N, C-alpha and C positions, 0 to 999 in steps of 0.2 A: 475489216481491212478494205473490203470492196466499197463500203459506204464512204470511207475516208477518201479513196481515189475519186469517187463520184463527186464529192464535195470540192476537191481540188480542181477537177475538170470544170465544174460549174463556176468556180471563182475565176479561173482563167478565161473562160468564155465570156463571163460577165464583164471582166476587165477589158477584153478586146472590144466588146460591143460598146461600152461606155467611151473608151478612147476613140473608137471610130465615129461615134456620134458627136464627139466634141471637136474633132478635127476641122469641120467646116467653120465652126464658131471661132476657133483660134486662127484659122487661115484668113477669114474675112476681117478680123479685128487687127491683124498684123499690119502695122504701119511703121516703116523704118523712121527713126529719128532723123530730122533734117540736119544737114551739115556734113557729117561723116558717117561711116559705117559703125562707129562706136558710140554715136550719140553725142560726141563732143565736137566743138568746132564752131562753124559759122552760123548754126541755127539760132533762132531767137527764142526767148522765153515762152512766147505764146505758142509756138509750134510744139515745144516740149511739154507744156501744160496740157495742150489738146491731146497729145499722144498719151500722157500720163492718165488723163481722165478716161479715155477709151480703153486703155489697158486695165485700169482699175475695175471698170464695169465688166469687162470680159473675164477677168480673173474672179470677180465675185460670182458671176453666173456659173463659171466652170466649177468653182469650189462648191457652190450650192447643189449643182447637179451631182457631183461626186458624193456629197454627204447624203443626198436623197437616195442614191443608188446603194450606198453602203448600208444605210439604215433599213432600206427595203430588204436587202440581203439578210441582215440581222433579224428582221421581223419574220422572214420566211423560214429561217433555219432554227431559231431558238424556240424551245417548248415552254420555257419558264415564263410565267405571266409577268413578272417584274421586268424581265429582259424585253419582252414584247412591248410593254408600256413605255419603256425607255426608248425603244426604237421608234414607236409612234410619236413620242414627244420630239425626238430628233428630226423626224420627217416634217412635223409641223413647224418647228423652228426654222428649218432650212427653207421651207416654202414661204414662210413669212419674210425671211431675209431676201429671198429671190424676188418676191413682190415689192419689197422696199427698194431694191436696186432698180427694177424695171419702172416703178412708179416715179422715181427720181428722174429718170430719162424722159418718161412720157410727160411729166409735168413741165419740165424745162422746155421740151419740144413744143408743147401746146402754148406756153406763155410767149416764147420767142425763140425760134430755132437758132438764132445767132448767139444765144447764150451758150449753147453747146460748143460753139467755135471759139469762145473766149476772145472775141474781137475787142472787147472792152479794154484789154490790156495793151492793144497795139497803139503805138503813138502815131498821130496823124501828121 
């Protein structure tokens, strides 16, 4: 019984730590859609696509971090070898996904930073 309470406390603490560490990422990536508060109205397609791209990268990073945290928790708590190897595999896959997301941004930024602004779609 005592061990169960300890596990629940650790899960709650871990969740609070993960959410607290993700808050700056979510706050920095937040960019209101142009036009109106609901994302509809006078905003043009380019602004919406830029916001969608930044939001997709932010969500991908957030989900990867959550998967890594959860798989790390599974790795620490399970004693069965097959469960540990599944958790290791999940961590590896999440790290590869995170690297793919970050490499996309870095490659586009190195080639031409204006690619990330999608100025190609703007009419002159």
